[in-house]
Every structure is written in C-alpha cells, then in structure tokens.
MDAnalysis code that builds the backbone (N, CA, C; Angstrom):
import MDAnalysis as mda
import numpy as np

u = mda.Universe.empty(303, n_residues=101, atom_resindex=np.repeat(np.arange(101), 3), trajectory=True)
u.add_TopologyAttr("name", ["N", "CA", "C"] * 101)
u.add_TopologyAttr("resid", np.arange(1, 102))
u.add_TopologyAttr("resname", ["MET", "ASP", "ILE", "ILE", "LEU", "SER", "LEU", "ILE", "SER", "GLN", "ILE", "PRO", "ILE", "TYR", "ASP", "LEU", "THR", "GLU", "LEU", "ILE", "LEU", "TYR", "VAL", "VAL", "GLY", "THR", "LEU", "ILE", "ALA", "ALA", "VAL", "LEU", "ILE", "ALA", "LEU", "SER", "VAL", "SER", "SER", "TYR", "VAL", "LYS", "THR", "GLY", "LEU", "ILE", "LYS", "LEU", "LYS", "TYR", "ALA", "ILE", "VAL", "VAL", "PHE", "SER", "LEU", "PHE", "CYS", "ALA", "PHE", "LEU", "ILE", "TYR", "GLU", "ASN", "LEU", "GLU", "HIS", "LEU", "PHE", "SER", "LEU", "ASP", "ASN", "PRO", "PHE", "THR", "ASP", "ILE", "ILE", "ILE", "PRO", "ALA", "THR", "GLY", "LEU", "SER", "ILE", "LEU", "LEU", "PHE", "PHE", "PHE", "LEU", "ALA", "VAL", "THR", "ARG", "LYS", "ALA"])
u.atoms.positions = np.array([
    [142.840, 64.238, 30.450],
    [142.341, 65.512, 30.948],
    [140.814, 65.486, 31.048],
    [140.155, 64.841, 30.115],
    [138.696, 64.762, 30.153],
    [138.213, 63.969, 31.362],
    [139.005, 62.981, 31.769],
    [138.630, 62.178, 32.938],
    [138.645, 63.044, 34.192],
    [139.671, 63.862, 34.314],
    [139.783, 64.744, 35.485],
    [138.635, 65.750, 35.503],
    [138.337, 66.340, 34.353],
    [137.243, 67.317, 34.291],
    [135.900, 66.675, 34.599],
    [135.692, 65.439, 34.140],
    [134.422, 64.772, 34.431],
    [134.314, 64.441, 35.925],
    [135.451, 64.070, 36.550],
    [135.424, 63.808, 37.989],
    [135.150, 65.080, 38.777],
    [135.780, 66.176, 38.365],
    [135.579, 67.453, 39.050],
    [134.133, 67.918, 38.911],
    [133.537, 67.694, 37.744],
    [132.156, 68.143, 37.535],
    [131.163, 67.345, 38.379],
    [131.567, 66.163, 38.841],
    [130.677, 65.349, 39.672],
    [130.748, 65.717, 41.153],
    [131.762, 66.467, 41.537],
    [131.921, 66.869, 42.929],
    [131.037, 68.087, 43.185],
    [130.234, 68.063, 44.244],
    [129.423, 69.242, 44.566],
    [130.304, 70.481, 44.768],
    [129.783, 71.635, 44.410],
    [130.555, 72.877, 44.418],
    [131.108, 73.209, 45.801],
    [130.362, 72.919, 46.851],
    [130.843, 73.215, 48.203],
    [132.028, 72.320, 48.576],
    [131.949, 71.055, 48.196],
    [133.058, 70.141, 48.481],
    [134.289, 70.520, 47.668],
    [134.083, 70.925, 46.429],
    [135.190, 71.336, 45.576],
    [135.855, 72.599, 46.131],
    [135.039, 73.543, 46.585],
    [135.572, 74.774, 47.180],
    [136.371, 74.458, 48.436],
    [135.846, 73.572, 49.263],
    [136.547, 73.174, 50.484],
    [137.881, 72.508, 50.143],
    [137.882, 71.628, 49.158],
    [139.102, 70.954, 48.732],
    [140.140, 71.959, 48.246],
    [139.715, 72.902, 47.436],
    [140.628, 73.922, 46.906],
    [141.204, 74.764, 48.037],
    [140.363, 75.148, 49.000],
    [140.850, 75.941, 50.136],
    [141.872, 75.171, 50.968],
    [141.633, 73.893, 51.196],
    [142.597, 73.080, 51.945],
    [143.923, 72.975, 51.190],
    [143.859, 72.760, 49.885],
    [145.085, 72.635, 49.090],
    [145.858, 73.955, 49.085],
    [145.159, 75.070, 48.875],
    [145.825, 76.377, 48.866],
    [146.422, 76.685, 50.242],
    [145.684, 76.422, 51.299],
    [146.194, 76.649, 52.653],
    [147.417, 75.801, 52.948],
    [147.391, 74.551, 52.511],
    [148.531, 73.663, 52.712],
    [149.753, 74.159, 51.953],
    [149.550, 74.607, 50.720],
    [150.666, 75.125, 49.922],
    [151.261, 76.388, 50.553],
    [150.399, 77.274, 51.033],
    [150.887, 78.495, 51.691],
    [151.657, 78.141, 52.962],
    [151.142, 77.196, 53.737],
    [151.848, 76.772, 54.954],
    [153.211, 76.169, 54.600],
    [153.276, 75.389, 53.527],
    [154.551, 74.798, 53.106],
    [155.549, 75.881, 52.688],
    [155.062, 76.902, 51.988],
    [155.941, 78.017, 51.595],
    [156.428, 78.760, 52.841],
    [155.550, 78.965, 53.804],
    [155.940, 79.648, 55.039],
    [156.951, 78.825, 55.848],
    [156.820, 77.502, 55.803],
    [157.808, 76.649, 56.466],
    [159.171, 76.860, 55.818],
    [159.195, 76.816, 54.489],
    [160.458, 76.985, 53.761],
    [161.083, 78.350, 54.034],
    [160.260, 79.392, 54.039],
    [160.771, 80.737, 54.320],
    [161.294, 80.852, 55.752],
    [160.597, 80.233, 56.687],
    [161.031, 80.280, 58.089],
    [162.338, 79.528, 58.287],
    [162.455, 78.366, 57.657],
    [163.697, 77.596, 57.769],
    [164.850, 78.378, 57.148],
    [164.606, 78.960, 55.993],
    [165.635, 79.757, 55.328],
    [166.062, 80.943, 56.196],
    [165.091, 81.618, 56.784],
    [165.405, 82.760, 57.660],
    [166.152, 82.311, 58.908],
    [165.756, 81.168, 59.457],
    [166.440, 80.661, 60.649],
    [167.894, 80.327, 60.341],
    [168.124, 79.705, 59.197],
    [169.494, 79.351, 58.818],
    [170.342, 80.613, 58.653],
    [169.755, 81.665, 58.089],
    [170.496, 82.908, 57.866],
    [170.733, 83.691, 59.156],
    [169.721, 83.755, 60.032],
    [169.809, 84.627, 61.201],
    [170.071, 83.896, 62.513],
    [169.610, 82.652, 62.633],
    [169.756, 81.919, 63.880],
    [168.814, 82.386, 64.973],
    [167.817, 83.178, 64.631],
    [166.858, 83.710, 65.594],
    [166.003, 82.575, 66.166],
    [166.022, 82.440, 67.471],
    [165.334, 81.344, 68.154],
    [163.821, 81.385, 67.922],
    [163.248, 82.570, 67.844],
    [161.801, 82.692, 67.647],
    [161.357, 82.001, 66.358],
    [162.238, 81.920, 65.405],
    [161.873, 81.280, 64.141],
    [161.661, 79.779, 64.300],
    [162.273, 79.184, 65.314],
    [162.022, 77.761, 65.585],
    [160.548, 77.545, 65.920],
    [159.997, 78.441, 66.724],
    [158.584, 78.332, 67.077],
    [157.701, 78.529, 65.842],
    [158.078, 79.467, 65.002],
    [157.317, 79.696, 63.771],
    [157.359, 78.468, 62.870],
    [158.504, 77.822, 62.796],
    [158.626, 76.612, 61.982],
    [157.709, 75.518, 62.514],
    [157.668, 75.367, 63.824],
    [156.789, 74.366, 64.435],
    [155.327, 74.710, 64.165],
    [154.968, 75.984, 64.316],
    [153.582, 76.405, 64.091],
    [153.159, 76.127, 62.650],
    [153.977, 76.538, 61.696],
    [153.615, 76.329, 60.292],
    [153.583, 74.846, 59.945],
    [154.477, 74.061, 60.539],
    [154.472, 72.615, 60.296],
    [153.220, 71.966, 60.858],
    [152.853, 72.346, 62.072],
    [151.618, 71.815, 62.668],
    [150.393, 72.212, 61.851],
    [150.375, 73.461, 61.403],
    [149.229, 73.927, 60.621],
    [149.154, 73.199, 59.286],
    [150.290, 72.969, 58.652],
    [150.331, 72.236, 57.390],
    [149.828, 70.800, 57.600],
    [150.317, 70.146, 58.651],
    [149.871, 68.786, 58.962],
    [148.379, 68.761, 59.288],
    [147.925, 69.769, 60.012],
    [146.505, 69.882, 60.357],
    [145.646, 69.969, 59.100],
    [146.046, 70.809, 58.147],
    [145.277, 70.957, 56.915],
    [145.296, 69.684, 56.077],
    [146.442, 69.026, 56.028],
    [146.526, 67.770, 55.278],
    [145.607, 66.725, 55.911],
    [145.647, 66.623, 57.235],
    [144.804, 65.653, 57.929],
    [143.321, 65.958, 57.718],
    [142.956, 67.222, 57.838],
    [141.560, 67.611, 57.617],
    [141.105, 67.262, 56.204],
    [141.972, 67.532, 55.233],
    [141.632, 67.241, 53.848],
    [141.458, 65.737, 53.640],
    [142.373, 64.943, 54.161],
    [142.257, 63.493, 54.038],
    [141.017, 62.963, 54.754],
    [140.711, 63.573, 55.887],
    [139.525, 63.158, 56.632],
    [138.257, 63.382, 55.814],
    [138.195, 64.512, 55.119],
    [137.012, 64.805, 54.312],
    [136.977, 63.986, 53.022],
    [138.144, 63.788, 52.419],
    [138.184, 63.037, 51.162],
    [137.834, 61.568, 51.345],
    [138.365, 60.967, 52.395],
    [138.186, 59.536, 52.597],
    [137.203, 59.196, 53.703],
    [136.504, 60.176, 54.202],
    [135.509, 59.991, 55.264],
    [136.073, 59.180, 56.428],
    [137.231, 59.599, 56.884],
    [137.846, 58.925, 58.021],
    [137.034, 59.220, 59.272],
    [136.592, 58.179, 59.916],
    [135.859, 58.354, 61.173],
    [136.615, 57.595, 62.247],
    [137.610, 58.272, 62.780],
    [138.488, 57.677, 63.758],
    [138.262, 58.383, 65.092],
    [138.123, 57.625, 66.177],
    [137.899, 58.289, 67.472],
    [139.057, 59.197, 67.892],
    [140.244, 58.928, 67.374],
    [141.380, 59.773, 67.710],
    [141.252, 61.159, 67.089],
    [140.448, 61.277, 66.047],
    [140.253, 62.565, 65.391],
    [139.699, 63.588, 66.369],
    [138.800, 63.140, 67.232],
    [138.206, 64.048, 68.212],
    [139.231, 64.559, 69.212],
    [140.356, 63.882, 69.332],
    [141.429, 64.319, 70.215],
    [142.502, 65.067, 69.425],
    [142.832, 64.566, 68.248],
    [143.925, 65.124, 67.452],
    [143.628, 66.547, 66.998],
    [142.433, 66.792, 66.486],
    [142.099, 68.101, 65.929],
    [142.179, 69.206, 66.991],
    [141.508, 69.074, 68.142],
    [141.638, 70.134, 69.159],
    [143.053, 70.249, 69.724],
    [143.752, 69.120, 69.864],
    [145.118, 69.161, 70.386],
    [146.049, 69.889, 69.411],
    [145.842, 69.689, 68.128],
    [146.653, 70.383, 67.135],
    [146.387, 71.882, 67.184],
    [145.123, 72.260, 67.261],
    [144.783, 73.679, 67.370],
    [145.375, 74.314, 68.615],
    [145.301, 73.606, 69.725],
    [145.878, 74.102, 70.975],
    [147.396, 74.238, 70.862],
    [148.034, 73.274, 70.240],
    [149.491, 73.331, 70.057],
    [149.890, 74.501, 69.169],
    [149.134, 74.728, 68.116],
    [149.413, 75.858, 67.225],
    [149.329, 77.170, 68.002],
    [148.279, 77.327, 68.794],
    [148.128, 78.544, 69.593],
    [149.257, 78.700, 70.609],
    [149.624, 77.605, 71.260],
    [150.677, 77.649, 72.262],
    [152.017, 78.047, 71.644],
    [152.398, 77.416, 70.544],
    [153.675, 77.748, 69.909],
    [153.662, 79.148, 69.302],
    [152.521, 79.578, 68.802],
    [152.428, 80.949, 68.290],
    [152.611, 81.937, 69.436],
    [151.994, 81.661, 70.567],
    [152.152, 82.515, 71.740],
    [153.611, 82.560, 72.182],
    [154.274, 81.407, 72.189],
    [155.683, 81.360, 72.572],
    [156.558, 82.132, 71.588],
    [156.232, 82.046, 70.315],
    [157.004, 82.774, 69.296],
    [156.888, 84.278, 69.496],
    [155.735, 84.728, 69.910],
    [155.511, 86.165, 70.083],
    [156.098, 86.671, 71.395],
    [155.988, 85.879, 72.452],
    [156.343, 86.384, 73.784],
    [157.755, 86.069, 74.234],
    [158.380, 85.037, 73.690],
    [159.732, 84.671, 74.134],
    [160.755, 85.701, 73.698],
    [161.708, 85.933, 74.560],
    [162.798, 86.846, 74.214],
    [163.809, 86.112, 73.354],
    [164.405, 86.855, 72.439],
    [165.407, 86.247, 71.555],
    [166.601, 85.972, 72.351],
])
C-alpha cells in the first residue's frame, strides 16, 4: 500500500485528476452499457441497440484516451481515431433519438 501511495504522490495533481476522471467516466459508461443491455433483453426496444453502441464507443474512447495519456502513445492513427469515434458517438446518439421504434 505504501508503494501505491508513494507512486500517487509523485504524479502531478492535474494528471492525477485527469486519470481519476477517465476511470470514473469509463466505469459509468460500463454501467450504462450493462443497464442498456439488460433493458434491451427485457423490452426488445430497437432504440436501445443504438444506446448500447453509443455507450460502448464512449467507453472505448475513454479507455483509449487514458492509455494514450498514460503511455504517451503518439500514433498517427490517433488523429483519425479520436475524431471518428466522436463523430460515430454523435451519429448513433442521433439515430437513437430520431429513429422510430
């Protein structure tokens, strides 16, 4: 436990805050995925499929962002993946809201 606390104390406060926010956001997205899947199984509502995709993309996006910051990944595909993921999230969210059941 002392090793973990000493490592945490060496991380700048802004980086630690960012890490905590990414972890909390990822956990919330994972819970929302589980709730959406559970609701879809119970109701069969097609709109929930879009919600499941949106929450899954958002969860993957947060995990990727966190890994990128933790390991300083500098990959040229990142410049394509990040905006494409955001665009996909918006598109599926729009479809979830506007599509008829």
